[in-house]
TIDO-482971 format. One record per residue (C-alpha): residue number from 0; residue in three letters; x, y, z. Coordinates in nm, 3 decimals. Each point is the difference from the previous one (the first is absolute). Layout:
{dolum = NUM | vose = ALA | u = X | v = Y | w = Z}
...
This chain:
{dolum = 0 | vose = UNK | u = 0.004 | v = 0.032 | w = -0.022}
{dolum = 1 | vose = UNK | u = 0.161 | v = 0.297 | w = -0.090}
{dolum = 2 | vose = UNK | u = -0.052 | v = 0.256 | w = 0.286}
{dolum = 3 | vose = UNK | u = 0.022 | v = 0.392 | w = -0.027}
{dolum = 4 | vose = UNK | u = 0.327 | v = 0.136 | w = 0.118}
{dolum = 5 | vose = UNK | u = -0.139 | v = 0.084 | w = 0.354}
{dolum = 6 | vose = UNK | u = -0.155 | v = -0.305 | w = 0.057}
{dolum = 7 | vose = UNK | u = 0.323 | v = -0.160 | w = -0.071}
{dolum = 8 | vose = UNK | u = 0.149 | v = 0.182 | w = 0.285}
{dolum = 9 | vose = UNK | u = -0.289 | v = -0.093 | w = 0.218}
{dolum = 10 | vose = UNK | u = 0.088 | v = -0.338 | w = -0.098}
{dolum = 11 | vose = UNK | u = 0.328 | v = -0.014 | w = 0.169}
{dolum = 12 | vose = UNK | u = -0.165 | v = 0.120 | w = 0.340}
{dolum = 13 | vose = UNK | u = -0.281 | v = -0.276 | w = 0.036}
{dolum = 14 | vose = UNK | u = 0.109 | v = -0.057 | w = 0.365}
{dolum = 15 | vose = UNK | u = -0.166 | v = 0.335 | w = 0.037}
{dolum = 16 | vose = UNK | u = -0.318 | v = -0.140 | w = -0.051}
{dolum = 17 | vose = UNK | u = 0.001 | v = -0.309 | w = 0.188}
{dolum = 18 | vose = UNK | u = -0.319 | v = -0.082 | w = 0.188}
{dolum = 19 | vose = UNK | u = -0.155 | v = 0.373 | w = -0.041}
{dolum = 20 | vose = UNK | u = -0.355 | v = 0.112 | w = -0.132}
{dolum = 21 | vose = UNK | u = 0.167 | v = 0.212 | w = -0.332}
{dolum = 22 | vose = UNK | u = -0.188 | v = 0.296 | w = -0.178}
{dolum = 23 | vose = UNK | u = 0.136 | v = 0.091 | w = -0.347}
{dolum = 24 | vose = UNK | u = -0.075 | v = 0.330 | w = -0.118}
{dolum = 25 | vose = UNK | u = 0.156 | v = 0.295 | w = -0.258}
{dolum = 26 | vose = UNK | u = 0.181 | v = -0.074 | w = -0.359}
{dolum = 27 | vose = UNK | u = -0.115 | v = -0.363 | w = 0.001}
{dolum = 28 | vose = UNK | u = 0.105 | v = -0.182 | w = -0.383}
{dolum = 29 | vose = UNK | u = 0.034 | v = -0.369 | w = 0.049}
{dolum = 30 | vose = UNK | u = -0.151 | v = -0.309 | w = 0.187}
{dolum = 31 | vose = UNK | u = 0.308 | v = -0.004 | w = 0.255}
{dolum = 32 | vose = UNK | u = -0.318 | v = 0.023 | w = 0.281}
{dolum = 33 | vose = UNK | u = -0.062 | v = -0.405 | w = -0.102}
{dolum = 34 | vose = UNK | u = 0.370 | v = -0.058 | w = 0.136}
{dolum = 35 | vose = UNK | u = -0.042 | v = 0.159 | w = 0.305}
{dolum = 36 | vose = UNK | u = -0.277 | v = -0.216 | w = 0.051}
{dolum = 37 | vose = UNK | u = 0.272 | v = -0.282 | w = 0.090}
{dolum = 38 | vose = UNK | u = 0.183 | v = 0.217 | w = 0.261}
{dolum = 39 | vose = UNK | u = -0.277 | v = 0.238 | w = 0.188}
{dolum = 40 | vose = UNK | u = -0.330 | v = -0.171 | w = 0.186}
{dolum = 41 | vose = UNK | u = -0.219 | v = 0.219 | w = -0.242}
{dolum = 42 | vose = UNK | u = 0.027 | v = 0.263 | w = -0.301}
{dolum = 43 | vose = UNK | u = -0.236 | v = 0.252 | w = -0.037}
{dolum = 44 | vose = UNK | u = 0.026 | v = 0.298 | w = -0.295}
{dolum = 45 | vose = UNK | u = -0.118 | v = 0.355 | w = -0.009}
{dolum = 46 | vose = UNK | u = 0.025 | v = 0.143 | w = -0.322}
{dolum = 47 | vose = UNK | u = -0.114 | v = 0.345 | w = -0.197}
{dolum = 48 | vose = UNK | u = 0.010 | v = -0.218 | w = -0.357}
{dolum = 49 | vose = UNK | u = -0.298 | v = -0.161 | w = -0.119}
{dolum = 50 | vose = UNK | u = 0.214 | v = -0.180 | w = -0.268}
{dolum = 51 | vose = UNK | u = 0.218 | v = -0.153 | w = 0.275}
{dolum = 52 | vose = UNK | u = -0.247 | v = -0.106 | w = 0.212}
{dolum = 53 | vose = UNK | u = -0.183 | v = -0.198 | w = -0.244}
{dolum = 54 | vose = UNK | u = 0.296 | v = -0.174 | w = -0.025}
{dolum = 55 | vose = UNK | u = 0.059 | v = -0.075 | w = 0.294}
{dolum = 56 | vose = UNK | u = -0.336 | v = -0.135 | w = 0.117}
{dolum = 57 | vose = UNK | u = 0.062 | v = -0.293 | w = -0.226}
{dolum = 58 | vose = UNK | u = 0.213 | v = -0.157 | w = 0.275}
{dolum = 59 | vose = UNK | u = -0.114 | v = -0.182 | w = 0.285}
{dolum = 60 | vose = UNK | u = 0.094 | v = 0.115 | w = 0.417}
{dolum = 61 | vose = UNK | u = 0.039 | v = 0.353 | w = -0.112}
{dolum = 62 | vose = UNK | u = -0.222 | v = 0.260 | w = 0.129}
{dolum = 63 | vose = UNK | u = -0.008 | v = 0.244 | w = -0.275}
{dolum = 64 | vose = UNK | u = -0.170 | v = 0.360 | w = 0.062}
{dolum = 65 | vose = UNK | u = -0.047 | v = 0.312 | w = -0.261}
{dolum = 66 | vose = UNK | u = -0.127 | v = 0.319 | w = 0.070}
{dolum = 67 | vose = UNK | u = 0.156 | v = 0.379 | w = 0.077}
{dolum = 68 | vose = UNK | u = -0.009 | v = -0.078 | w = 0.389}
{dolum = 69 | vose = UNK | u = 0.087 | v = -0.316 | w = 0.186}
{dolum = 70 | vose = UNK | u = -0.247 | v = -0.198 | w = 0.185}
{dolum = 71 | vose = UNK | u = 0.214 | v = -0.109 | w = 0.322}
{dolum = 72 | vose = UNK | u = 0.038 | v = -0.398 | w = -0.028}
{dolum = 73 | vose = UNK | u = 0.003 | v = -0.235 | w = 0.350}
{dolum = 74 | vose = UNK | u = 0.398 | v = -0.091 | w = 0.084}
{dolum = 75 | vose = UNK | u = 0.191 | v = 0.180 | w = -0.249}
{dolum = 76 | vose = UNK | u = 0.366 | v = 0.071 | w = 0.197}
{dolum = 77 | vose = UNK | u = 0.218 | v = 0.091 | w = -0.293}
{dolum = 78 | vose = UNK | u = -0.014 | v = 0.240 | w = -0.294}
{dolum = 79 | vose = UNK | u = 0.224 | v = -0.070 | w = -0.300}
{dolum = 80 | vose = UNK | u = -0.039 | v = 0.315 | w = -0.165}
{dolum = 81 | vose = UNK | u = 0.144 | v = 0.080 | w = -0.387}
{dolum = 82 | vose = UNK | u = 0.111 | v = 0.274 | w = -0.016}
{dolum = 83 | vose = UNK | u = -0.252 | v = 0.251 | w = -0.285}
{dolum = 84 | vose = UNK | u = 0.156 | v = 0.177 | w = -0.231}
{dolum = 85 | vose = UNK | u = -0.188 | v = 0.351 | w = 0.175}
{dolum = 86 | vose = UNK | u = 0.165 | v = 0.088 | w = 0.301}
{dolum = 87 | vose = UNK | u = -0.332 | v = 0.137 | w = 0.084}
{dolum = 88 | vose = UNK | u = -0.184 | v = -0.343 | w = -0.039}
{dolum = 89 | vose = UNK | u = 0.245 | v = -0.144 | w = 0.212}
{dolum = 90 | vose = UNK | u = -0.098 | v = 0.194 | w = 0.281}
{dolum = 91 | vose = UNK | u = -0.342 | v = 0.006 | w = -0.042}
{dolum = 92 | vose = UNK | u = 0.000 | v = -0.399 | w = -0.004}
{dolum = 93 | vose = UNK | u = 0.255 | v = 0.023 | w = 0.289}
{dolum = 94 | vose = UNK | u = -0.264 | v = 0.239 | w = 0.215}
{dolum = 95 | vose = UNK | u = -0.302 | v = -0.190 | w = -0.062}
{dolum = 96 | vose = UNK | u = 0.148 | v = -0.377 | w = 0.036}
{dolum = 97 | vose = UNK | u = 0.195 | v = 0.109 | w = 0.293}
{dolum = 98 | vose = UNK | u = -0.329 | v = 0.156 | w = 0.161}
{dolum = 99 | vose = UNK | u = -0.191 | v = -0.328 | w = -0.033}
{dolum = 100 | vose = UNK | u = 0.227 | v = -0.252 | w = 0.117}
{dolum = 101 | vose = UNK | u = 0.194 | v = 0.206 | w = 0.295}
{dolum = 102 | vose = UNK | u = 0.278 | v = -0.014 | w = 0.217}
{dolum = 103 | vose = UNK | u = 0.185 | v = -0.331 | w = -0.049}
{dolum = 104 | vose = UNK | u = -0.053 | v = -0.039 | w = -0.323}
{dolum = 105 | vose = UNK | u = 0.365 | v = -0.113 | w = -0.163}
{dolum = 106 | vose = UNK | u = 0.018 | v = 0.170 | w = -0.385}
{dolum = 107 | vose = UNK | u = 0.277 | v = -0.133 | w = -0.229}
{dolum = 108 | vose = UNK | u = 0.077 | v = 0.275 | w = -0.281}
{dolum = 109 | vose = UNK | u = 0.102 | v = -0.103 | w = -0.383}
{dolum = 110 | vose = UNK | u = 0.066 | v = 0.197 | w = -0.268}
{dolum = 111 | vose = UNK | u = 0.268 | v = 0.129 | w = -0.273}
{dolum = 112 | vose = UNK | u = 0.254 | v = 0.224 | w = 0.092}
{dolum = 113 | vose = UNK | u = -0.113 | v = 0.242 | w = -0.258}
{dolum = 114 | vose = UNK | u = -0.353 | v = 0.028 | w = 0.077}
{dolum = 115 | vose = UNK | u = 0.083 | v = 0.205 | w = 0.298}
{dolum = 116 | vose = UNK | u = -0.038 | v = -0.303 | w = 0.241}
{dolum = 117 | vose = UNK | u = 0.265 | v = 0.165 | w = 0.242}
{dolum = 118 | vose = UNK | u = -0.303 | v = 0.255 | w = 0.109}
{dolum = 119 | vose = UNK | u = -0.158 | v = -0.318 | w = 0.226}
{dolum = 120 | vose = UNK | u = 0.296 | v = 0.094 | w = 0.268}
{dolum = 121 | vose = UNK | u = -0.162 | v = 0.346 | w = 0.057}
{dolum = 122 | vose = UNK | u = -0.362 | v = -0.104 | w = -0.118}
{dolum = 123 | vose = UNK | u = -0.007 | v = -0.242 | w = 0.265}
{dolum = 124 | vose = UNK | u = 0.139 | v = 0.213 | w = 0.346}
{dolum = 125 | vose = UNK | u = -0.381 | v = 0.072 | w = 0.132}
{dolum = 126 | vose = UNK | u = -0.035 | v = -0.353 | w = 0.017}
{dolum = 127 | vose = UNK | u = 0.331 | v = -0.153 | w = 0.104}
{dolum = 128 | vose = UNK | u = 0.334 | v = -0.058 | w = -0.154}
{dolum = 129 | vose = UNK | u = 0.103 | v = -0.216 | w = -0.318}
{dolum = 130 | vose = UNK | u = 0.322 | v = -0.130 | w = -0.077}
{dolum = 131 | vose = UNK | u = 0.144 | v = -0.115 | w = -0.345}
{dolum = 132 | vose = UNK | u = 0.113 | v = -0.368 | w = 0.039}
{dolum = 133 | vose = UNK | u = 0.063 | v = -0.113 | w = -0.379}
{dolum = 134 | vose = UNK | u = 0.073 | v = 0.204 | w = -0.308}
{dolum = 135 | vose = UNK | u = 0.030 | v = -0.192 | w = -0.307}
{dolum = 136 | vose = UNK | u = -0.086 | v = 0.030 | w = -0.366}
{dolum = 137 | vose = UNK | u = -0.018 | v = 0.371 | w = 0.041}
{dolum = 138 | vose = UNK | u = -0.277 | v = -0.081 | w = 0.229}
{dolum = 139 | vose = UNK | u = 0.004 | v = 0.084 | w = 0.375}
{dolum = 140 | vose = UNK | u = -0.145 | v = -0.232 | w = 0.320}
{dolum = 141 | vose = UNK | u = -0.150 | v = 0.194 | w = 0.294}
{dolum = 142 | vose = UNK | u = -0.151 | v = -0.158 | w = 0.334}
{dolum = 143 | vose = UNK | u = -0.184 | v = 0.179 | w = 0.255}
{dolum = 144 | vose = UNK | u = -0.285 | v = 0.019 | w = 0.259}
{dolum = 145 | vose = UNK | u = -0.291 | v = 0.238 | w = 0.108}
{dolum = 146 | vose = UNK | u = 0.083 | v = 0.102 | w = 0.383}
{dolum = 147 | vose = UNK | u = -0.192 | v = 0.325 | w = 0.030}
{dolum = 148 | vose = UNK | u = -0.365 | v = 0.070 | w = -0.045}
{dolum = 149 | vose = UNK | u = -0.093 | v = 0.070 | w = -0.387}
{dolum = 150 | vose = UNK | u = -0.183 | v = 0.296 | w = -0.041}
{dolum = 151 | vose = UNK | u = -0.408 | v = -0.095 | w = -0.129}
{dolum = 152 | vose = UNK | u = -0.002 | v = 0.022 | w = -0.373}
{dolum = 153 | vose = UNK | u = -0.275 | v = 0.156 | w = -0.159}
{dolum = 154 | vose = UNK | u = -0.026 | v = -0.043 | w = -0.403}
{dolum = 155 | vose = UNK | u = -0.131 | v = 0.373 | w = -0.043}
{dolum = 156 | vose = UNK | u = 0.288 | v = 0.137 | w = 0.147}
{dolum = 157 | vose = UNK | u = 0.229 | v = -0.115 | w = -0.302}
{dolum = 158 | vose = UNK | u = -0.174 | v = 0.163 | w = -0.300}
{dolum = 159 | vose = UNK | u = 0.191 | v = 0.290 | w = -0.142}
{dolum = 160 | vose = UNK | u = -0.191 | v = 0.249 | w = -0.182}
{dolum = 161 | vose = UNK | u = 0.115 | v = 0.253 | w = -0.343}
{dolum = 162 | vose = UNK | u = -0.248 | v = 0.219 | w = -0.183}
{dolum = 163 | vose = UNK | u = -0.045 | v = -0.078 | w = -0.387}
{dolum = 164 | vose = UNK | u = -0.138 | v = 0.291 | w = -0.227}
{dolum = 165 | vose = UNK | u = -0.232 | v = -0.163 | w = -0.252}
{dolum = 166 | vose = UNK | u = -0.102 | v = 0.269 | w = -0.205}
{dolum = 167 | vose = UNK | u = -0.057 | v = 0.291 | w = 0.229}
{dolum = 168 | vose = UNK | u = -0.137 | v = -0.259 | w = 0.234}
{dolum = 169 | vose = UNK | u = 0.199 | v = -0.168 | w = 0.282}
{dolum = 170 | vose = UNK | u = -0.040 | v = -0.331 | w = 0.176}
{dolum = 171 | vose = UNK | u = 0.226 | v = -0.117 | w = 0.276}
{dolum = 172 | vose = UNK | u = 0.167 | v = -0.349 | w = -0.089}
{dolum = 173 | vose = UNK | u = 0.055 | v = -0.241 | w = 0.299}
{dolum = 174 | vose = UNK | u = 0.265 | v = -0.269 | w = -0.011}
{dolum = 175 | vose = UNK | u = 0.178 | v = -0.233 | w = 0.265}
{dolum = 176 | vose = UNK | u = 0.356 | v = -0.123 | w = -0.019}
{dolum = 177 | vose = UNK | u = 0.114 | v = -0.187 | w = -0.266}
{dolum = 178 | vose = UNK | u = -0.297 | v = 0.112 | w = -0.227}
{dolum = 179 | vose = UNK | u = 0.095 | v = 0.147 | w = -0.347}
{dolum = 180 | vose = UNK | u = 0.007 | v = 0.410 | w = -0.021}
{dolum = 181 | vose = UNK | u = 0.013 | v = -0.052 | w = 0.425}
{dolum = 182 | vose = UNK | u = 0.021 | v = 0.353 | w = 0.078}
{dolum = 183 | vose = UNK | u = 0.067 | v = 0.195 | w = -0.380}
{dolum = 184 | vose = UNK | u = -0.140 | v = -0.073 | w = -0.349}
{dolum = 185 | vose = UNK | u = 0.242 | v = -0.121 | w = -0.227}
{dolum = 186 | vose = UNK | u = 0.088 | v = 0.110 | w = -0.346}
{dolum = 187 | vose = UNK | u = -0.132 | v = -0.286 | w = -0.161}
{dolum = 188 | vose = UNK | u = -0.313 | v = 0.004 | w = 0.184}
{dolum = 189 | vose = UNK | u = -0.042 | v = 0.418 | w = -0.100}
{dolum = 190 | vose = UNK | u = 0.073 | v = -0.062 | w = -0.389}
{dolum = 191 | vose = UNK | u = -0.331 | v = -0.236 | w = 0.006}
{dolum = 192 | vose = UNK | u = -0.179 | v = 0.254 | w = 0.179}
{dolum = 193 | vose = UNK | u = 0.057 | v = 0.260 | w = -0.246}
{dolum = 194 | vose = UNK | u = -0.058 | v = -0.267 | w = -0.294}
{dolum = 195 | vose = UNK | u = -0.272 | v = -0.112 | w = 0.090}
{dolum = 196 | vose = UNK | u = -0.371 | v = 0.081 | w = -0.194}
{dolum = 197 | vose = UNK | u = -0.328 | v = 0.029 | w = 0.125}
{dolum = 198 | vose = UNK | u = -0.117 | v = -0.377 | w = 0.071}
{dolum = 199 | vose = UNK | u = -0.330 | v = -0.130 | w = 0.034}
{dolum = 200 | vose = UNK | u = -0.148 | v = -0.330 | w = 0.131}
{dolum = 201 | vose = UNK | u = 0.194 | v = -0.233 | w = 0.162}
{dolum = 202 | vose = UNK | u = 0.367 | v = 0.042 | w = 0.081}
{dolum = 203 | vose = UNK | u = 0.247 | v = -0.235 | w = 0.154}
{dolum = 204 | vose = UNK | u = 0.319 | v = 0.094 | w = 0.186}
{dolum = 205 | vose = UNK | u = 0.211 | v = -0.223 | w = 0.017}
{dolum = 206 | vose = UNK | u = 0.293 | v = -0.004 | w = 0.273}
{dolum = 207 | vose = UNK | u = -0.177 | v = 0.271 | w = 0.123}
{dolum = 208 | vose = UNK | u = 0.285 | v = 0.104 | w = 0.317}
{dolum = 209 | vose = UNK | u = -0.180 | v = 0.272 | w = 0.205}
{dolum = 210 | vose = UNK | u = -0.280 | v = 0.033 | w = -0.226}
{dolum = 211 | vose = UNK | u = 0.135 | v = 0.331 | w = -0.186}
{dolum = 212 | vose = UNK | u = -0.062 | v = -0.077 | w = -0.368}
{dolum = 213 | vose = UNK | u = -0.364 | v = -0.177 | w = 0.068}
{dolum = 214 | vose = UNK | u = -0.067 | v = 0.295 | w = 0.231}
{dolum = 215 | vose = UNK | u = 0.089 | v = 0.242 | w = -0.227}
{dolum = 216 | vose = UNK | u = -0.188 | v = -0.158 | w = -0.280}
{dolum = 217 | vose = UNK | u = -0.330 | v = 0.031 | w = 0.255}
{dolum = 218 | vose = UNK | u = 0.049 | v = 0.343 | w = 0.080}
{dolum = 219 | vose = UNK | u = 0.042 | v = 0.089 | w = -0.366}
{dolum = 220 | vose = UNK | u = -0.309 | v = -0.213 | w = -0.119}
{dolum = 221 | vose = UNK | u = -0.263 | v = -0.073 | w = 0.277}
{dolum = 222 | vose = UNK | u = -0.204 | v = -0.215 | w = -0.219}
{dolum = 223 | vose = UNK | u = 0.281 | v = -0.243 | w = -0.048}
{dolum = 224 | vose = UNK | u = -0.035 | v = -0.327 | w = 0.195}
{dolum = 225 | vose = UNK | u = 0.365 | v = -0.059 | w = 0.177}
{dolum = 226 | vose = UNK | u = 0.148 | v = -0.321 | w = 0.113}
{dolum = 227 | vose = UNK | u = 0.361 | v = -0.002 | w = 0.107}
{dolum = 228 | vose = UNK | u = 0.240 | v = -0.300 | w = 0.081}
{dolum = 229 | vose = UNK | u = 0.305 | v = -0.128 | w = 0.147}
{dolum = 230 | vose = UNK | u = 0.224 | v = -0.289 | w = 0.118}
{dolum = 231 | vose = UNK | u = 0.051 | v = 0.207 | w = 0.317}
{dolum = 232 | vose = UNK | u = -0.212 | v = -0.002 | w = 0.306}
{dolum = 233 | vose = UNK | u = 0.166 | v = 0.287 | w = 0.112}
{dolum = 234 | vose = UNK | u = -0.087 | v = 0.211 | w = -0.368}
{dolum = 235 | vose = UNK | u = -0.364 | v = -0.111 | w = 0.021}
{dolum = 236 | vose = UNK | u = -0.058 | v = 0.155 | w = 0.361}
{dolum = 237 | vose = UNK | u = 0.188 | v = 0.253 | w = -0.154}
{dolum = 238 | vose = UNK | u = -0.219 | v = 0.105 | w = -0.318}
{dolum = 239 | vose = UNK | u = -0.324 | v = -0.098 | w = 0.237}
{dolum = 240 | vose = UNK | u = 0.126 | v = 0.289 | w = 0.262}
{dolum = 241 | vose = UNK | u = 0.053 | v = 0.233 | w = -0.302}
{dolum = 242 | vose = UNK | u = -0.340 | v = -0.061 | w = -0.154}
{dolum = 243 | vose = UNK | u = -0.149 | v = 0.043 | w = 0.336}
{dolum = 244 | vose = UNK | u = 0.231 | v = 0.273 | w = 0.122}
{dolum = 245 | vose = UNK | u = -0.153 | v = 0.218 | w = -0.333}
{dolum = 246 | vose = UNK | u = -0.314 | v = -0.090 | w = 0.011}
{dolum = 247 | vose = UNK | u = 0.033 | v = -0.212 | w = -0.323}
{dolum = 248 | vose = UNK | u = -0.201 | v = -0.334 | w = -0.105}
{dolum = 249 | vose = UNK | u = 0.169 | v = -0.259 | w = -0.100}
{dolum = 250 | vose = UNK | u = 0.099 | v = -0.380 | w = 0.031}
{dolum = 251 | vose = UNK | u = 0.341 | v = -0.125 | w = 0.104}
{dolum = 252 | vose = UNK | u = 0.079 | v = -0.408 | w = 0.062}
{dolum = 253 | vose = UNK | u = 0.323 | v = -0.145 | w = -0.025}
{dolum = 254 | vose = UNK | u = 0.094 | v = -0.231 | w = -0.282}
{dolum = 255 | vose = UNK | u = 0.300 | v = -0.175 | w = -0.151}
{dolum = 256 | vose = UNK | u = -0.034 | v = 0.130 | w = -0.330}
{dolum = 257 | vose = UNK | u = -0.336 | v = -0.060 | w = -0.147}
{dolum = 258 | vose = UNK | u = -0.066 | v = -0.300 | w = 0.304}
{dolum = 259 | vose = UNK | u = -0.269 | v = 0.165 | w = 0.150}
{dolum = 260 | vose = UNK | u = -0.167 | v = 0.196 | w = -0.296}
{dolum = 261 | vose = UNK | u = -0.343 | v = -0.086 | w = -0.122}
{dolum = 262 | vose = UNK | u = -0.162 | v = 0.140 | w = -0.299}
{dolum = 263 | vose = UNK | u = 0.171 | v = 0.290 | w = -0.292}
{dolum = 264 | vose = UNK | u = 0.052 | v = 0.361 | w = -0.003}
{dolum = 265 | vose = UNK | u = -0.036 | v = 0.296 | w = -0.222}
{dolum = 266 | vose = UNK | u = 0.373 | v = 0.083 | w = 0.095}
{dolum = 267 | vose = UNK | u = 0.298 | v = -0.120 | w = 0.184}
{dolum = 268 | vose = UNK | u = 0.258 | v = 0.270 | w = 0.102}
{dolum = 269 | vose = UNK | u = 0.299 | v = -0.113 | w = 0.196}
{dolum = 270 | vose = UNK | u = 0.386 | v = 0.106 | w = 0.098}
{dolum = 271 | vose = UNK | u = 0.083 | v = -0.338 | w = 0.001}
{dolum = 272 | vose = UNK | u = 0.276 | v = -0.123 | w = 0.288}
{dolum = 273 | vose = UNK | u = 0.297 | v = -0.178 | w = -0.153}
{dolum = 274 | vose = UNK | u = 0.192 | v = -0.027 | w = 0.367}
{dolum = 275 | vose = UNK | u = -0.017 | v = -0.261 | w = 0.233}
{dolum = 276 | vose = UNK | u = 0.227 | v = 0.064 | w = 0.285}
{dolum = 277 | vose = UNK | u = 0.377 | v = 0.115 | w = -0.078}
{dolum = 278 | vose = UNK | u = -0.057 | v = -0.233 | w = -0.388}
{dolum = 279 | vose = UNK | u = -0.163 | v = 0.117 | w = -0.300}
{dolum = 280 | vose = UNK | u = -0.303 | v = -0.195 | w = -0.068}
{dolum = 281 | vose = UNK | u = -0.208 | v = 0.000 | w = -0.311}
{dolum = 282 | vose = UNK | u = -0.205 | v = -0.314 | w = -0.027}
{dolum = 283 | vose = UNK | u = -0.335 | v = 0.124 | w = 0.173}
{dolum = 284 | vose = UNK | u = -0.006 | v = 0.288 | w = -0.221}
{dolum = 285 | vose = UNK | u = 0.056 | v = -0.222 | w = -0.314}
{dolum = 286 | vose = UNK | u = -0.296 | v = -0.218 | w = 0.131}
{dolum = 287 | vose = UNK | u = -0.211 | v = 0.362 | w = 0.039}
{dolum = 288 | vose = UNK | u = 0.048 | v = 0.122 | w = -0.357}
{dolum = 289 | vose = UNK | u = -0.019 | v = -0.351 | w = -0.150}
{dolum = 290 | vose = UNK | u = -0.308 | v = -0.082 | w = 0.159}
{dolum = 291 | vose = UNK | u = -0.150 | v = 0.367 | w = 0.001}
{dolum = 292 | vose = UNK | u = -0.213 | v = -0.080 | w = -0.334}
{dolum = 293 | vose = UNK | u = -0.264 | v = -0.231 | w = 0.208}
{dolum = 294 | vose = UNK | u = -0.068 | v = 0.277 | w = 0.251}
{dolum = 295 | vose = UNK | u = -0.073 | v = 0.264 | w = -0.211}
{dolum = 296 | vose = UNK | u = -0.372 | v = 0.039 | w = -0.220}
{dolum = 297 | vose = UNK | u = 0.028 | v = 0.058 | w = -0.363}
{dolum = 298 | vose = UNK | u = 0.180 | v = 0.309 | w = -0.063}
{dolum = 299 | vose = UNK | u = 0.152 | v = 0.001 | w = 0.353}
{dolum = 300 | vose = UNK | u = 0.304 | v = 0.161 | w = 0.047}
{dolum = 301 | vose = UNK | u = 0.362 | v = -0.048 | w = 0.143}
{dolum = 302 | vose = UNK | u = 0.188 | v = 0.300 | w = 0.161}
{dolum = 303 | vose = UNK | u = 0.297 | v = -0.078 | w = 0.205}
{dolum = 304 | vose = UNK | u = 0.340 | v = 0.207 | w = 0.061}
{dolum = 305 | vose = UNK | u = 0.363 | v = -0.156 | w = 0.039}
{dolum = 306 | vose = UNK | u = 0.354 | v = 0.051 | w = -0.017}
{dolum = 307 | vose = UNK | u = 0.088 | v = 0.081 | w = -0.330}
{dolum = 308 | vose = UNK | u = 0.283 | v = -0.301 | w = 0.004}
{dolum = 309 | vose = UNK | u = -0.317 | v = -0.233 | w = 0.093}
{dolum = 310 | vose = UNK | u = -0.044 | v = -0.216 | w = -0.291}
{dolum = 311 | vose = UNK | u = -0.390 | v = -0.006 | w = 0.017}
{dolum = 312 | vose = UNK | u = -0.090 | v = 0.089 | w = -0.312}
{dolum = 313 | vose = UNK | u = 0.072 | v = -0.310 | w = -0.211}
{dolum = 314 | vose = UNK | u = -0.248 | v = -0.163 | w = 0.304}
{dolum = 315 | vose = UNK | u = -0.289 | v = 0.218 | w = -0.051}
{dolum = 316 | vose = UNK | u = 0.068 | v = -0.010 | w = -0.405}
{dolum = 317 | vose = UNK | u = -0.071 | v = -0.369 | w = 0.025}
{dolum = 318 | vose = UNK | u = -0.295 | v = 0.038 | w = 0.218}
{dolum = 319 | vose = UNK | u = -0.191 | v = 0.293 | w = -0.160}
{dolum = 320 | vose = UNK | u = 0.154 | v = -0.014 | w = -0.379}
{dolum = 321 | vose = UNK | u = 0.133 | v = 0.367 | w = 0.100}
{dolum = 322 | vose = UNK | u = 0.211 | v = 0.190 | w = 0.229}
{dolum = 323 | vose = UNK | u = -0.052 | v = 0.370 | w = -0.001}
{dolum = 324 | vose = UNK | u = 0.233 | v = 0.236 | w = 0.167}
{dolum = 325 | vose = UNK | u = -0.190 | v = 0.325 | w = 0.067}
{dolum = 326 | vose = UNK | u = 0.252 | v = 0.189 | w = 0.243}
{dolum = 327 | vose = UNK | u = 0.334 | v = -0.067 | w = 0.133}
{dolum = 328 | vose = UNK | u = 0.295 | v = 0.201 | w = 0.132}
{dolum = 329 | vose = UNK | u = 0.371 | v = -0.058 | w = 0.099}
{dolum = 330 | vose = UNK | u = -0.090 | v = -0.304 | w = 0.249}
{dolum = 331 | vose = UNK | u = -0.377 | v = -0.134 | w = -0.034}
{dolum = 332 | vose = UNK | u = -0.234 | v = -0.049 | w = -0.302}
{dolum = 333 | vose = UNK | u = -0.385 | v = -0.037 | w = -0.031}
{dolum = 334 | vose = UNK | u = -0.102 | v = -0.309 | w = -0.177}
{dolum = 335 | vose = UNK | u = -0.335 | v = -0.059 | w = -0.122}
{dolum = 336 | vose = UNK | u = -0.185 | v = -0.242 | w = -0.211}
{dolum = 337 | vose = UNK | u = -0.409 | v = -0.071 | w = -0.084}
{dolum = 338 | vose = UNK | u = -0.176 | v = -0.347 | w = 0.002}
{dolum = 339 | vose = UNK | u = -0.140 | v = -0.049 | w = -0.320}
{dolum = 340 | vose = UNK | u = -0.307 | v = -0.197 | w = -0.080}
């Protein structure tokens, strides 16, 4: 079995988990949890990624929890935290898990050095002390224990807000740590919003993040029906909160590409994701583009924004028979296609 580099480092230190009730969280991307079953007393998983949750639910004896907030399970006495790519998300997860599990909880933190995993030394200070016990393959392995009473955790405290001007009207974007466009609007989404025509009918915002695009469309096209989807539970909660905060109507759900989507739409609009952890990952977006016509009504349109270096036009051309580029700048391009009869 081929494991991620952080998991390979953890594999060197299995004695830390002997007889423990271990909860895995963070940047999870392999099936190493199944190997821990032979060492630990029990293994559970908390993940905000729907695809990973579905993958791991196939295994017996693993308790898998998907969501934006951890619901405490009995007996957990150790956390194995895979350091996420966003430091703010690591702080968020640490605060949530320590508040739920409390004093005396042991913690192991593992991550690639380039991801900033060393920050755990200062970040964990309010709870106790962590110490590095292994370093290999450009990864670090820390162990520590919560010896202080953790502060209460309230999800509402972790939302970050910023205003967004939409043709003279202002909406407030609300996002949780680790969500795309957290705290500021990215240049690609701005180009997409500047390029979008008036929209009618049903709209699917794929990879919605904090709900920037879907909410902006709803504000500009009040009669449009908005559905927003994302693989991340943190993104889903953020998009719901952005809708609520701005008194806008829309449907938001977690979906692994089209896994939870029924029916067809008149418009599919997206700033599709292409990063997974610290690695570039295209597979989900390629599937999204290839299958887009299946989820569009006749004469329905697809419009996305993407970094210019990404080779998305061939996938769109294969799916639709053509691909237009109505706008571009030095870094991003807008791609557009219409489903024929």
